[in-house]
C-alpha positions, 0 to 999 in steps of 0.5 A, a space after each residue: 511527485 510531492 517532495 515535501 516532508 510529511 508530518 510523521 513519527 520517528 517509528 514510522 520514518 523507521 519503517 519507511 526507510 526499511 523500503 530502501 531500493 536493495 531491499 525493493 529490488 528482492 521484495 517481489 521475489 522473496 516476499 511476494 513469491 517465496 514467502 506468501 507461497 511457502 511461508 503463508 500458503 497463500 500464492 500472490 499469483 492465484 489469490 492476492 493478484 486476483 483480489 486486487 484485479 477485481 477491486 480496481 475501479 475507474 479512480 483508484 488510490 493505492 496505499 503503501 505501494 511497496 514496489 508497484 507489482 499489483 499495479 504492474 500486472 493490472 491495467 487500471 482503467 482510469 485515474 491512479 494515485 500513490 500513497 506511501 511515506 517511502 519516496 523509494 517506493 513512490 518513485 518504483 511504483 511509478 516506474 514499474 506500473 508505467 503510468 506518468 499520469 499517476 498522482 502521488 502523495 508522500 504522507 504518513 497515513 497514520 497521521 494524515 491522507 491529505 487529500 479529499 478526493 473521492 476514489 472508487 476504489 482503495 487498496 492497502 495491501 501488506 500495510 496494516 501489519 507495517 504500520 507502527 504502534 497498537 492495533 487502534 493505530 491501524 484500524 484508525 488508518 481504516 476509519 481515516 480513508 473511509 470518508 474518501 471512498 465514494 458511496 459504492 466504493 471498494 476498500 481492499 487489501 491483504 494484512 498479515 495476522 498472527 500471534 507471537 508468543 512471548 511478545 506483548 
């Protein structure tokens, strides 16, 4: 595991700190189970997991790994790389997916993706809405990873979109 402190912002550090061991422990049950099904009416098992599985190729990069839920329930046929600012999430995802050969990138994706490697698939499930700053910061992340996709590569993910009345 890469242990160097990545270049990041204070806002991103606060966001990564949110995903501590205790919150990761209940995340799958609360967010991927209850909230997705009843709050967003988008079942993880019925919709999101099949989307994730159908998007995986031989050389895969998972950005914003969370608990590793999707990887635990999907067989990645080749090489696997995790990317996250939270070291706790990186450790949790690697342990859950059972892939000791998986590479890790400890970085702030809003600043850099510290590899020139090309991937056949990249996933970003529930990542963009968690990133600090305006929408331009979030779209810049997509632009940042596109050079890391092979010519026929797949970029897949899910994001929560909403407009909070009274917030600007």
